[in-house]
C-alpha positions in Angstrom: 44.0 22.5 19.3 40.7 24.3 18.7 37.4 22.7 19.0 36.7 23.1 15.2 39.9 21.2 14.4 39.1 18.5 16.9 35.6 18.2 15.4 37.0 17.9 11.8 39.5 15.3 13.0 36.8 13.3 14.5 34.6 13.4 11.5 37.6 12.6 9.3 38.3 9.6 11.7 34.5 8.6 11.6 34.6 8.6 7.8 38.1 6.7 7.7 36.7 4.0 9.9 33.0 4.1 8.9 33.3 3.9 5.2 35.3 0.5 5.1 33.0 -0.9 7.8 29.8 0.2 5.8 31.4 -1.1 2.5 32.3 -4.5 4.0 28.9 -4.8 5.4 27.1 -3.7 2.3 29.4 -6.1 0.2 28.6 -8.9 2.5 24.8 -8.3 2.3 24.9 -8.1 -1.6 27.1 -11.3 -2.0 25.0 -13.3 0.4 21.7 -12.1 -1.4 22.0 -14.1 -4.4 20.2 -17.2 -5.2 23.5 -18.9 -6.0 24.6 -18.2 -2.5 21.5 -19.6 -1.0 22.0 -22.8 -3.1 25.6 -23.1 -1.8 24.0 -24.9 1.0 23.3 -28.4 -0.1 20.2 -28.7 1.8 18.8 -25.7 -0.2 19.9 -27.1 -3.6 16.5 -28.9 -4.4 14.6 -25.7 -3.8 17.0 -23.7 -5.9 16.6 -26.2 -8.7 12.8 -26.0 -8.4 13.0 -22.4 -8.2 15.0 -22.1 -11.6 12.3 -24.1 -13.5 9.4 -21.8 -12.3 7.7 -18.9 -13.8 9.6 -16.6 -11.2 12.5 -17.2 -13.4 11.1 -18.1 -16.7 8.5 -15.6 -17.8 7.6 -13.4 -20.8 8.3 -10.3 -18.8 11.9 -11.1 -18.2 11.6 -10.4 -14.6 13.2 -12.7 -12.1 12.1 -12.9 -8.5 14.9 -14.2 -6.3 14.9 -15.8 -2.8 15.0 -12.4 -1.0 12.1 -11.1 -2.9 9.9 -13.7 -1.2 11.5 -14.7 1.9 12.6 -11.3 3.3 10.9 -8.1 4.0 11.3 -5.3 1.3 14.9 -3.8 1.5 13.5 -0.2 1.8 12.5 -1.2 5.5 16.1 -1.4 6.2 16.1 -2.4 9.9 13.5 -5.2 9.6 15.3 -6.3 6.4 18.7 -6.7 8.0 17.2 -8.3 11.2 15.2 -10.8 9.0 18.3 -11.6 6.9 20.6 -12.1 9.8 18.0 -14.2 11.6 17.3 -16.4 8.6 21.1 -16.7 7.9 21.9 -17.7 11.5 19.1 -20.2 11.5 20.3 -21.9 8.2 24.1 -22.0 9.4 22.9 -23.5 12.8 21.0 -26.2 11.2 23.6 -26.9 8.6 26.5 -27.3 11.0 24.9 -28.2 14.3 22.0 -30.5 13.3 23.3 -31.6 9.8 21.6 -32.1 6.6 19.7 -35.1 7.9 17.6 -32.9 10.1 16.5 -30.7 7.1 13.0 -31.5 5.9 12.2 -29.8 2.7 8.4 -30.4 3.2 8.5 -28.8 6.7 10.5 -26.0 5.6 8.1 -25.3 2.7 5.1 -25.4 4.9 6.8 -23.0 7.4 7.5 -20.6 4.5 3.8 -20.9 3.4 2.6 -20.0 6.9 5.2 -17.1 7.5 5.2 -15.4 4.1 2.8 -12.5 4.2 0.7 -11.3 1.2 2.8 -8.1 1.2 5.7 -10.2 0.0 3.9 -11.2 -3.1 2.4 -7.8 -3.6 6.0 -6.3 -3.8 6.2 -7.5 -7.3 2.4 -8.2 -8.1 1.0 -4.7 -7.7 -1.2 -4.8 -10.7 -3.4 -7.7 -9.8 -6.5 -5.5 -9.3 -6.2 -4.4 -12.9 -6.7 -7.4 -15.4 -9.4 -6.3 -17.9 -9.2 -9.5 -19.7 -9.3 -11.7 -16.7 -12.2 -10.4 -14.6 -12.5 -13.6 -12.5 -8.9 -13.5 -11.4 -9.3 -9.7 -10.8 -12.2 -10.2 -8.5 -10.6 -13.2 -6.7 -7.5 -11.0 -6.0 -9.6 -8.1 -4.7 -11.3 -10.4 -2.2 -7.8 -11.3 -1.0 -6.5 -7.7 -0.9 -9.6 -6.3 0.7 -11.1 -9.3 2.6 -14.2 -9.0 4.5 -13.8 -9.8 8.2 -13.5 -13.5 8.8 -12.8 -14.3 5.1 -9.0 -13.4 5.1 -7.0 -15.4 2.8 -3.2 -15.7 1.7 -1.9 -15.6 -1.7 -0.6 -19.2 -1.1 -4.1 -20.5 -0.6 -4.4 -20.4 -4.4 -0.9 -20.2 -5.6 0.8 -22.8 -3.3 2.5 -24.9 -6.0 3.8 -22.0 -8.0 7.5 -21.8 -7.1 9.2 -24.6 -5.2 7.7 -27.6 -6.9 9.9 -30.2 -8.6 9.4 -30.3 -12.2 11.0 -32.3 -15.1 10.6 -29.3 -17.4 10.8 -25.6 -17.4 7.5 -23.7 -16.9 7.4 -20.7 -19.1 4.6 -18.3 -19.0 4.0 -15.5 -21.6 
């Protein structure tokens, strides 16, 4: 058998084995990246219910920011995204099955999220915050966060802490 035929067989074998493996991995990532999947863990259900009543779901623009948008890096950074998603998932599974639901503290989890989520996570969606001609004060405040002076660094959560995962008795809708 010639080298060319061997190479073509190896490529065909690689495609034959690689495509299903990639498809299964991709399918798994897509299926486990929905808010409904996140809420399937009963510890997360209250956070899911609070998210559903927030402006990240109910807004005049019709845009929905789901769990991954805030809690994981941008998907275009594939390696960091898969690593972070796997790490978060493994941690959640460990806590759920090994430590049990009694060990889950929503307040601790919320504070840890506030500490670890970077401004870039918010700026993935909120790219236009420096151009708000009818809200000059907000525009200037956002400018001081995006371009801070040394020693005056802030996080988006310093002002917007109770925006998403806050228990509400009614939907918050913003036009």
